[in-house]
C-alpha positions in Angstrom: -10.6 11.4 -17.3 -10.2 8.9 -20.1 -13.3 8.0 -22.1 -14.3 4.4 -22.4 -15.1 2.7 -25.7 -18.6 1.4 -26.4 -17.5 -2.1 -25.7 -16.1 -1.2 -22.3 -19.3 0.6 -21.4 -21.5 -2.4 -22.5 -19.3 -4.8 -20.5 -19.2 -2.5 -17.5 -23.0 -2.2 -17.5 -23.4 -6.0 -17.8 -21.0 -6.6 -14.9 -22.9 -4.0 -12.8 -26.2 -5.7 -13.4 -24.9 -9.2 -12.8 -23.0 -8.2 -9.6 -26.0 -6.3 -8.3 -28.1 -9.4 -8.8 -25.6 -11.7 -7.2 -25.3 -9.4 -4.1 -29.1 -8.9 -4.0 -29.6 -12.7 -4.1 -27.3 -13.1 -1.1 -29.5 -10.8 0.9 -28.9 -8.2 3.6 -28.3 -10.8 6.2 -25.0 -11.8 4.5 -23.7 -8.3 5.0 -24.8 -7.9 8.6 -28.0 -6.1 7.7 -26.3 -3.5 5.5 -27.9 -2.7 2.1 -25.4 -2.7 -0.8 -25.9 -1.1 -4.1 -23.5 -1.5 -7.1 -23.4 2.2 -8.1 -21.0 1.9 -11.0 -18.3 -0.2 -12.7 -15.3 1.0 -14.7 -13.3 -1.5 -16.8 -9.9 -1.3 -18.3 -9.5 -1.3 -22.1 -8.2 -4.9 -22.0 -11.3 -5.9 -20.0 -9.0 -7.5 -17.4 -9.8 -5.3 -14.4 -13.2 -4.0 -13.2 -13.3 -1.3 -10.6 -16.6 -1.9 -8.8 -18.1 1.0 -6.8 -20.5 0.1 -4.0 -22.7 2.2 -1.9 -23.4 0.9 1.6 -26.3 1.9 3.9 -26.0 2.5 6.8 -22.5 4.0 6.2 -21.5 3.1 9.8 -21.1 -0.5 8.5 -19.1 0.4 5.5 -15.7 -0.6 6.8 -16.9 -4.1 7.8 -18.8 -4.7 4.6 -15.8 -3.6 2.4 -13.6 -5.9 4.3 -16.1 -8.8 3.8 -16.3 -7.9 0.0 -12.5 -8.1 -0.2 -12.5 -11.6 1.3 -15.3 -12.7 -1.0 -13.8 -11.3 -4.2 -12.8 -14.7 -5.7 -16.2 -16.2 -4.9 -18.0 -13.3 -6.4 -15.8 -13.4 -9.5 -16.5 -17.1 -9.9 -20.2 -16.5 -9.8 -19.9 -13.6 -12.2 -17.8 -15.9 -14.5 -20.7 -18.4 -14.6 -23.1 -15.7 -15.7 -20.9 -14.0 -18.3 -19.0 -17.0 -19.6 -20.8 -16.9 -23.0 -20.2 -13.1 -23.5 -16.6 -12.7 -22.2 -13.5 -14.7 -22.9 -11.8 -13.4 -19.7 -13.7 -12.7 -16.5 -12.2 -9.5 -15.1 -10.5 -9.2 -11.7 -12.8 -7.3 -9.3 -11.6 -4.5 -7.1 -14.2 -2.9 -4.8 -14.3 0.7 -3.9 -16.6 2.5 -1.5 -18.8 5.1 -3.3 -19.4 7.6 -0.6 -21.3 10.1 -2.8 -24.5 9.6 -0.8 -22.7 10.6 2.4 -21.4 13.7 0.6 -24.9 14.6 -0.5 -26.2 14.2 3.0 -23.4 16.3 4.4 -24.1 19.1 1.9 -27.8 18.9 2.8 -27.0 19.3 6.5 -24.9 22.3 5.8 -27.6 23.9 3.7 -30.1 23.4 6.6 -28.0 25.5 8.9 
């Protein structure tokens, strides 16, 4: 796994905070009652691409919500651009990935209970 520079880490944390705020402001109703959490962001060295990892609860709505996020990527990027325009010269492209680590933890917990 490649390590990220301090600049990449700072930009990734800022993008994570801003995207979480944007999604929270839209509310759960915008995502069919699902709760979204931006669990992490990884950014390329040239700061042009941000991989955004989202956790979705309940996981049964994950497919629909990921599809909706894919359709809203340009709108979310535009809003992010308004927030970070003073800090970043280029607003990175956003690519959303499902973070299913909570499902994995739940599955392990169920196995341990047996």
